[in-house]
GUKOL-224103 format. One line per field, with one value per residue: residue in one letter; x, y, z of N, C-alpha, C in turn. Coordinates in steps of 0.02 Angstrom, whole numbers, plus 50000, padded with zeros to 5 digits. Layout:
residu <- [a	...];
n_px <- [X	...];
n_py <- [Y	...];
n_pz <- [Z	...];
ca_px <- [X	...];
ca_py <- [Y	...];
ca_pz <- [Z	...];
c_px <- [X	...];
c_py <- [Y	...];
c_pz <- [Z	...];
***
This chain:
residu <- [t	i	y	r	r	c	d	y	l	r	d	d	r	f	t	k	v	v	d	g	s	w	r	q	r	i	i	e	w	m	f	g	v	v	d	h	c	a	l	r	r	d	s	v	g	i	a	a	y	y	l	d	l	c	v	e	r	g	v	v	e	s	r	q	q	f	q	l	a	a	m	t	a	l	q	l	a	i	k	l	y	d	s	n	v	v	k	l	d	s	m	i	k	l	g	q	g	l	f	t	e	q	d	v	v	n	m	e	t	k	m	l	r	a	l	k	w	h	v	h	p	p	t	p	i	c	f	l	r	q	f	l	r	l	l	p	p	a	v	s	p	l	v	k	y	i	v	s	e	v	t	r	f	i	s	e	i	s	v	c	l	y	k	f	v	d	c	p	p	s	l	v	a	y	a];
n_px <- [50041	50103	50166	50064	49988	49871	49738	49769	49734	49599	49560	49520	49612	49737	49733	49757	49890	49953	49935	49894	49968	50069	50137	50182	50271	50369	50415	50467	50569	50649	50690	50766	50870	50932	50973	51061	51160	51204	51145	51054	50900	50799	50795	50710	50580	50572	50592	50476	50381	50414	50385	50246	50189	50226	50159	50029	50029	50032	50149	50183	50132	50122	50155	50289	50345	50316	50403	50524	50511	50512	50642	50713	50666	50718	50855	50868	50830	50932	51043	51015	50998	51085	51249	51330	51370	51286	51325	51254	51259	51272	51150	51068	51107	51060	50927	50906	50941	50836	50819	50900	51039	51009	50870	50840	50893	50812	50687	50710	50718	50586	50519	50571	50522	50383	50375	50406	50528	50520	50591	50605	50519	50417	50436	50371	50478	50551	50464	50460	50589	50583	50480	50540	50634	50556	50537	50547	50694	50721	50697	50775	50925	50923	50786	50743	50812	50752	50618	50641	50688	50580	50477	50532	50536	50397	50360	50427	50354	50233	50268	50275	50143	50002	49883	49913	49950	49876	49879	49934	50109	50144	50040	50051	50175	50144	50048];
n_py <- [49939	50059	50101	50111	50177	50295	50339	50486	50585	50593	50683	50850	50946	50906	50897	51020	51031	50921	50803	50643	50630	50727	50679	50559	50607	50664	50549	50479	50567	50543	50411	50438	50513	50417	50326	50404	50429	50302	50225	50124	50066	50030	50124	50224	50175	50171	50306	50356	50305	50379	50508	50500	50470	50583	50685	50647	50665	50799	50876	50936	51075	51141	51143	51170	51137	51002	50960	50988	50902	50780	50777	50778	50661	50566	50588	50553	50416	50365	50389	50300	50174	50146	50103	50192	50365	50518	50679	50816	50942	50903	50842	50952	51020	50929	50951	51064	51179	51236	51236	51265	51197	51208	51214	51081	51012	51064	51016	50880	50862	50894	50791	50674	50689	50685	50555	50491	50436	50312	50234	50126	50064	49927	49872	49830	49766	49713	49612	49538	49485	49394	49310	49255	49174	49070	48993	48832	48726	48662	48750	48834	48937	49034	49050	49097	49218	49285	49293	49371	49493	49534	49547	49646	49754	49775	49805	49928	50006	50008	50087	50213	50240	50318	50253	50139	50173	50152	50016	49872	49834	49700	49641	49701	49648	49511	49509];
n_pz <- [50000	50022	49906	49816	49675	49614	49499	49466	49378	49370	49461	49465	49509	49466	49328	49275	49287	49225	49091	49017	48897	48910	49021	48965	48867	48949	49017	48908	48877	48988	48961	48849	48907	48994	48899	48822	48916	48941	49045	49166	49106	49189	49288	49246	49262	49400	49430	49372	49459	49576	49528	49493	49620	49692	49623	49647	49785	49802	49783	49666	49574	49455	49276	49253	49377	49372	49270	49334	49444	49377	49322	49441	49502	49414	49430	49565	49561	49481	49562	49666	49606	49501	49448	49386	49386	49370	49360	49447	49384	49252	49230	49241	49125	49030	49048	48979	49044	49116	49251	49410	49503	49638	49633	49599	49709	49812	49768	49775	49913	49950	49882	49940	50069	50042	49993	50105	50125	50067	49950	49867	49762	49705	49543	49379	49315	49423	49465	49347	49340	49446	49402	49289	49347	49384	49275	49201	49218	49099	48997	48867	48871	48769	48740	48865	48866	48757	48801	48913	48856	48774	48869	48949	48861	48838	48967	48983	48894	48962	49069	49013	48973	49035	49069	49137	49263	49383	49392	49476	49490	49488	49419	49293	49256	49254	49153];
ca_px <- [50000	50147	50183	50005	49973	49801	49725	49765	49705	49526	49551	49528	49671	49797	49726	49786	49962	49979	49887	49928	50017	50126	50174	50216	50329	50420	50445	50508	50630	50690	50722	50818	50926	50969	51006	51116	51212	51218	51124	51003	50833	50756	50791	50653	50520	50575	50581	50405	50346	50425	50349	50173	50171	50234	50104	49970	50034	50029	50215	50187	50073	50123	50192	50360	50364	50313	50466	50576	50502	50533	50715	50736	50650	50767	50920	50865	50829	50999	51087	51000	50994	51133	51318	51360	51351	51274	51332	51195	51266	51259	51077	51041	51118	51014	50862	50909	50954	50775	50821	50966	51055	50972	50800	50837	50905	50751	50634	50726	50698	50512	50499	50588	50473	50319	50381	50423	50590	50507	50620	50617	50454	50420	50418	50358	50542	50566	50423	50480	50649	50562	50442	50587	50666	50509	50537	50580	50764	50725	50691	50843	50947	50901	50715	50740	50835	50700	50562	50663	50692	50513	50439	50563	50512	50326	50359	50447	50297	50183	50291	50259	50071	49968	49827	49937	49973	49844	49885	49990	50165	50143	49990	50082	50227	50110	50017];
ca_py <- [50000	50118	50122	50109	50238	50299	50376	50554	50631	50599	50740	50912	50983	50884	50904	51085	51022	50870	50756	50581	50637	50765	50632	50513	50642	50670	50483	50465	50607	50507	50355	50468	50531	50358	50297	50449	50422	50231	50205	50070	50088	50017	50185	50264	50148	50193	50378	50367	50294	50438	50564	50491	50475	50652	50724	50626	50690	50872	50910	50971	51118	51172	51104	51181	51095	50933	50948	50987	50840	50725	50778	50760	50590	50527	50596	50513	50345	50348	50387	50242	50110	50137	50105	50251	50428	50575	50738	50859	50994	50871	50833	51019	51034	50888	50982	51126	51236	51267	51238	51268	51141	51218	51194	51008	50993	51080	50970	50814	50863	50890	50725	50624	50697	50660	50482	50467	50399	50247	50245	50062	50037	49868	49889	49770	49732	49673	49552	49498	49448	49338	49264	49219	49122	49015	48952	48767	48722	48636	48806	48851	49006	49079	49064	49140	49284	49316	49310	49427	49555	49554	49571	49710	49805	49788	49839	49997	50040	50019	50144	50275	50251	50336	50209	50085	50201	50122	49943	49847	49813	49627	49627	49721	49598	49449	49517];
ca_pz <- [50000	50024	49838	49772	49639	49593	49438	49491	49328	49381	49506	49426	49532	49431	49255	49256	49291	49180	49061	49000	48843	48936	49063	48920	48837	49001	49029	48849	48886	49037	48926	48807	48950	49016	48841	48805	48967	48949	49112	49169	49087	49247	49328	49224	49294	49470	49429	49357	49522	49617	49498	49501	49691	49714	49595	49685	49854	49802	49780	49602	49565	49389	49226	49264	49434	49348	49236	49386	49482	49334	49321	49508	49512	49376	49464	49627	49542	49457	49621	49708	49571	49447	49472	49356	49417	49328	49402	49446	49333	49187	49226	49228	49054	48991	49056	48940	49088	49143	49324	49441	49548	49700	49620	49602	49779	49850	49748	49802	49983	49952	49858	49991	50123	50018	49987	50172	50115	50036	49885	49834	49738	49662	49474	49339	49302	49483	49462	49289	49359	49487	49360	49245	49388	49391	49214	49212	49196	49030	48949	48845	48885	48715	48751	48924	48845	48715	48846	48955	48817	48753	48927	48970	48813	48853	49032	48972	48863	49015	49111	48977	48964	49098	49085	49180	49327	49441	49390	49517	49448	49480	49367	49230	49241	49238	49087];
c_px <- [50043	50159	50123	49993	49900	49796	49715	49737	49630	49510	49567	49589	49732	49792	49752	49862	49988	49921	49928	49981	50078	50169	50213	50277	50386	50454	50488	50573	50677	50727	50777	50880	50966	51004	51068	51175	51232	51204	51072	50934	50783	50746	50731	50589	50516	50561	50508	50363	50352	50383	50274	50152	50177	50181	50042	49970	50043	50095	50219	50123	50072	50161	50267	50385	50362	50379	50524	50572	50525	50610	50743	50724	50701	50835	50922	50868	50898	51047	51077	51008	51046	51204	51356	51333	51340	51277	51272	51200	51255	51184	51044	51049	51071	50942	50858	50914	50893	50777	50893	50977	51016	50898	50793	50847	50843	50694	50648	50706	50623	50488	50513	50541	50405	50318	50394	50483	50579	50529	50637	50551	50464	50397	50402	50423	50562	50528	50443	50542	50630	50523	50488	50623	50621	50505	50573	50652	50772	50719	50762	50861	50924	50828	50706	50760	50781	50640	50580	50662	50623	50473	50467	50538	50439	50319	50378	50391	50245	50203	50270	50184	50035	49914	49848	49958	49941	49843	49944	50047	50168	50095	50018	50134	50195	50079	50069];
c_py <- [50063	50146	50121	50177	50237	50339	50449	50603	50635	50659	50804	50953	50968	50893	50971	51079	50977	50831	50695	50589	50677	50720	50584	50545	50649	50603	50463	50505	50572	50448	50381	50487	50469	50324	50338	50439	50349	50207	50150	50098	50076	50080	50228	50240	50170	50268	50394	50355	50355	50496	50558	50500	50547	50698	50711	50656	50765	50909	50955	51011	51153	51127	51110	51139	51021	50915	50943	50922	50780	50720	50755	50686	50547	50530	50553	50438	50323	50343	50323	50175	50097	50142	50164	50313	50481	50636	50783	50913	50966	50861	50900	51037	50993	50914	51050	51188	51270	51277	51242	51206	51148	51200	51118	50983	51006	51032	50900	50809	50856	50820	50672	50628	50669	50584	50449	50419	50327	50252	50180	50031	49973	49888	49825	49730	49689	49607	49507	49456	49386	49286	49223	49163	49061	48971	48886	48766	48698	48691	48829	48923	49056	49098	49110	49211	49320	49336	49371	49493	49580	49582	49637	49767	49824	49824	49913	50037	50055	50076	50210	50291	50261	50286	50150	50109	50165	50046	49921	49822	49737	49607	49645	49670	49532	49452	49516];
c_pz <- [50000	49954	49791	49741	49618	49528	49457	49441	49331	49425	49466	49447	49490	49355	49231	49252	49235	49149	49040	48947	48866	48979	49019	48888	48887	49014	48969	48852	48934	49003	48881	48847	48971	48958	48821	48852	48979	49020	49108	49153	49144	49289	49309	49257	49367	49475	49415	49419	49567	49593	49509	49574	49716	49684	49636	49756	49858	49800	49718	49590	49497	49340	49236	49324	49416	49313	49286	49426	49442	49331	49388	49522	49475	49409	49527	49611	49519	49516	49661	49672	49518	49476	49441	49390	49363	49373	49393	49393	49263	49177	49211	49154	49011	48995	49023	48984	49116	49218	49349	49483	49613	49692	49627	49674	49821	49832	49775	49876	49990	49933	49911	50051	50103	50012	50054	50169	50091	49963	49848	49810	49698	49592	49436	49325	49362	49481	49403	49305	49400	49446	49315	49283	49396	49329	49228	49186	49124	48977	48931	48863	48832	48724	48811	48907	48804	48757	48888	48916	48795	48812	48954	48925	48828	48920	49025	48939	48917	49061	49079	48977	49030	49117	49129	49249	49387	49440	49435	49472	49439	49425	49298	49209	49220	49167	49033];
***
């Protein structure tokens, strides 16, 4: 229940801030950043969780704050889940200089408070890894690899699409 996300766009307070297509563009930007920096794509799914939960919990009140929260969520996910480091000033440059380092630091503080320091959300990828371990030993490594890659790709698409926000990650992984 700590990480349960709801369909926050049903609430009129949030439709002034973001819509499904704007959220999708931001998430696609995150994938572009991690690809450009050769980082783990899993970080985007985690960052999307942070972003959605913070919007839902009232941290974000404008489109500009949504962009700042997205950048901050990605920076936080990378710090926690990736072995590579992206310096904050580099992230600021990737954000086309819309925000300062202090803006990101302040938003990170707000986000961590809103998340109550619960920064390890279960993502569809987490469940997929466990499901793959359940495959019988007779399944060839090639088949396991193909299943892994296809399910990872579908999982990444589900991260982008708002209609999956209120679906439990275990259900998305299973599907």
